[in-house]
ZADREN-527817 format. One record per residue (C-alpha): residue number from 1; residue in one letter; x, y, z. Coordinates in Angstrom, 1 decimal. Layout:
% residues N
(NUM, A, (X, Y, Z));
...
This chain:
% residues 86
(1, M, (0.0, 0.0, 0.0));
(2, I, (1.3, 3.4, -1.0));
(3, E, (0.6, 6.2, 1.4));
(4, S, (1.0, 9.9, 0.7));
(5, K, (0.8, 12.9, 3.0));
(6, I, (0.9, 16.6, 2.6));
(7, D, (3.9, 18.1, 4.1));
(8, K, (5.5, 21.5, 4.1));
(9, T, (8.3, 20.4, 1.7));
(10, P, (6.6, 20.3, -1.7));
(11, E, (9.9, 20.8, -3.5));
(12, S, (10.2, 17.1, -4.1));
(13, L, (7.0, 17.3, -6.1));
(14, L, (8.0, 20.3, -8.3));
(15, V, (9.7, 19.8, -11.6));
(16, S, (11.1, 23.3, -11.7));
(17, T, (11.8, 25.9, -9.1));
(18, N, (11.2, 29.0, -11.2));
(19, F, (7.5, 29.5, -10.8));
(20, A, (7.5, 33.3, -10.1));
(21, T, (5.7, 34.0, -13.3));
(22, W, (3.9, 30.7, -13.7));
(23, D, (0.2, 31.3, -14.4));
(24, N, (-1.0, 27.8, -15.4));
(25, V, (-4.1, 26.8, -13.5));
(26, I, (-4.2, 23.6, -11.5));
(27, F, (-7.8, 22.4, -11.0));
(28, L, (-8.2, 20.6, -7.7));
(29, A, (-10.9, 18.0, -8.1));
(30, H, (-11.9, 16.3, -4.9));
(31, A, (-14.7, 14.8, -2.8));
(32, T, (-16.3, 16.8, -0.1));
(33, E, (-14.9, 14.5, 2.6));
(34, D, (-11.4, 15.3, 1.4));
(35, K, (-11.9, 19.1, 1.6));
(36, G, (-9.6, 19.6, 4.6));
(37, K, (-6.6, 17.9, 2.9));
(38, V, (-7.4, 19.7, -0.4));
(39, R, (-7.3, 23.1, 1.5));
(40, E, (-3.8, 22.2, 2.8));
(41, L, (-2.7, 21.3, -0.7));
(42, Y, (-4.1, 24.5, -2.0));
(43, Q, (-2.1, 26.5, 0.5));
(44, I, (1.1, 24.6, -0.3));
(45, L, (0.6, 25.3, -4.0));
(46, K, (-0.1, 29.0, -3.4));
(47, E, (3.0, 29.3, -1.1));
(48, N, (5.1, 28.0, -4.0));
(49, N, (3.8, 30.6, -6.4));
(50, L, (1.5, 28.1, -8.2));
(51, N, (-2.1, 28.9, -9.3));
(52, P, (-4.5, 26.3, -7.9));
(53, W, (-8.3, 26.5, -8.6));
(54, L, (-10.5, 25.5, -5.6));
(55, D, (-14.3, 25.8, -5.7));
(56, E, (-14.7, 27.6, -2.3));
(57, V, (-12.1, 30.1, -3.2));
(58, N, (-12.7, 30.7, -6.9));
(59, L, (-16.5, 30.4, -7.2));
(60, N, (-18.4, 33.7, -6.6));
(61, P, (-21.8, 33.8, -4.7));
(62, G, (-24.7, 33.5, -7.1));
(63, E, (-22.6, 32.1, -9.8));
(64, K, (-23.9, 29.1, -11.8));
(65, W, (-21.4, 26.7, -10.2));
(66, E, (-21.8, 23.8, -12.7));
(67, D, (-21.0, 26.1, -15.7));
(68, S, (-18.1, 27.8, -13.8));
(69, I, (-16.5, 24.5, -12.8));
(70, K, (-16.8, 23.2, -16.4));
(71, E, (-15.2, 26.4, -17.7));
(72, A, (-12.4, 26.2, -15.0));
(73, I, (-11.6, 22.7, -16.1));
(74, K, (-11.4, 23.7, -19.7));
(75, K, (-9.0, 26.6, -18.9));
(76, S, (-6.9, 24.5, -16.6));
(77, Q, (-3.5, 23.2, -17.8));
(78, I, (-3.4, 20.6, -15.0));
(79, F, (-6.4, 18.6, -13.7));
(80, L, (-5.4, 17.1, -10.3));
(81, R, (-7.8, 14.5, -8.9));
(82, C, (-7.2, 14.3, -5.2));
(83, F, (-7.8, 11.0, -3.3));
(84, F, (-6.9, 10.7, 0.3));
(85, C, (-6.9, 7.5, 2.4));
(86, K, (-8.8, 7.5, 5.7));
């Protein structure tokens, strides 16, 4: 069994260290029960000058969420499906 955990040293996950002007969007797909871990991942990505897309951050009140999520997926360069073991 392979286990993964979010830590504060994401450098091992990054291919390049020059992300100062990186504007590619990383869409974070996840289940509601994984929201806490996805929030942690979102913060780590932001701290490393990456551009994650998270529903509770990027959706605006009153917005048609289904349309907005589909559009965000289309515009994303990376689609990251997050699974976390209990």
